[in-house]
C-alpha positions as CSV (number, residue, x, y, z in Angstrom):
1,M,-10.9,-134.0,29.1
2,D,-9.3,-131.1,26.8
3,D,-9.8,-128.6,29.9
4,V,-7.7,-130.9,32.2
5,L,-4.8,-131.2,29.6
6,A,-4.8,-127.5,29.0
7,E,-5.0,-126.7,32.6
8,L,-2.1,-129.0,33.5
9,N,-0.1,-128.0,30.3
10,L,0.4,-131.6,29.5
11,E,-0.4,-131.0,25.7
12,R,2.4,-128.7,25.7
13,A,4.9,-131.1,27.6
14,R,4.1,-133.7,24.7
15,E,5.1,-131.2,22.0
16,Q,8.3,-130.0,23.8
17,H,8.9,-134.2,24.2
18,S,8.3,-134.8,20.4
19,V,10.6,-131.7,19.1
20,R,13.3,-133.2,21.4
21,Q,13.2,-136.4,19.9
22,A,13.1,-135.0,16.3
23,V,15.8,-132.5,16.6
24,P,19.2,-133.7,17.8
25,P,20.9,-132.0,20.6
26,D,23.0,-129.3,19.4
27,P,26.6,-128.8,21.5
28,T,26.0,-125.0,21.3
29,E,22.8,-125.2,23.3
30,A,24.7,-126.0,26.3
31,I,27.0,-122.8,25.5
32,L,23.6,-120.6,25.6
33,L,22.4,-122.6,28.7
34,E,25.5,-121.3,30.5
35,H,24.4,-117.9,30.0
36,L,20.9,-118.0,30.7
37,S,19.2,-118.2,34.3
38,S,15.9,-117.1,35.6
39,E,17.1,-113.5,35.4
40,P,15.8,-112.2,31.6
41,R,18.5,-111.6,29.2
42,H,18.3,-109.6,25.9
43,V,19.4,-111.8,23.0
44,D,21.7,-109.0,21.9
45,E,23.3,-109.5,25.3
46,I,23.6,-113.1,24.8
47,V,25.2,-112.7,21.2
48,R,27.7,-110.5,22.6
49,E,28.8,-112.8,25.1
50,V,28.8,-116.0,23.1
51,T,30.6,-114.5,20.2
52,M,28.3,-116.4,17.9
53,P,26.3,-114.9,14.9
54,S,23.2,-113.5,15.7
55,A,21.2,-115.6,13.3
56,Q,22.6,-118.6,14.9
57,V,22.0,-117.6,18.0
58,N,18.3,-116.4,17.4
59,S,17.4,-119.8,15.6
60,L,19.1,-121.9,18.5
61,L,17.0,-119.8,21.0
62,A,13.9,-120.8,18.9
63,I,14.6,-124.4,18.9
64,M,15.6,-124.6,22.3
65,E,11.9,-122.9,23.1
66,L,10.1,-125.3,21.2
67,K,12.2,-128.1,23.1
68,G,11.2,-126.5,26.4
69,L,14.7,-125.5,27.5
70,V,14.3,-121.8,27.5
71,R,11.6,-119.2,27.7
72,Q,11.0,-115.8,25.8
73,V,9.7,-113.6,28.7
74,G,9.3,-110.5,26.8
75,S,10.8,-108.7,23.7
76,L,13.8,-110.8,22.8
77,R,14.5,-111.5,26.5
78,Y,15.1,-115.0,27.4
79,V,15.5,-117.3,30.5
80,R,16.3,-120.7,31.4
81,A,13.3,-123.2,31.7
82,Q,12.4,-124.6,35.1
């Protein structure tokens, strides 16, 4: 059974749903999502465009990753999750 859940990645989906329920939406998440697509973007590039402190952008991206909204696809490069 665990193999099936792992293969379908359902456990991860369940975790993301729990995080979305526990962590309220932040209006700045929408701003960051506007600057992300399927093309990887470095966090420094995002920081320059959104004119937010890098600590704020980094923490939001980490929370958004836990929520399943974005994915880190390399060294500090993020994409919008599908």
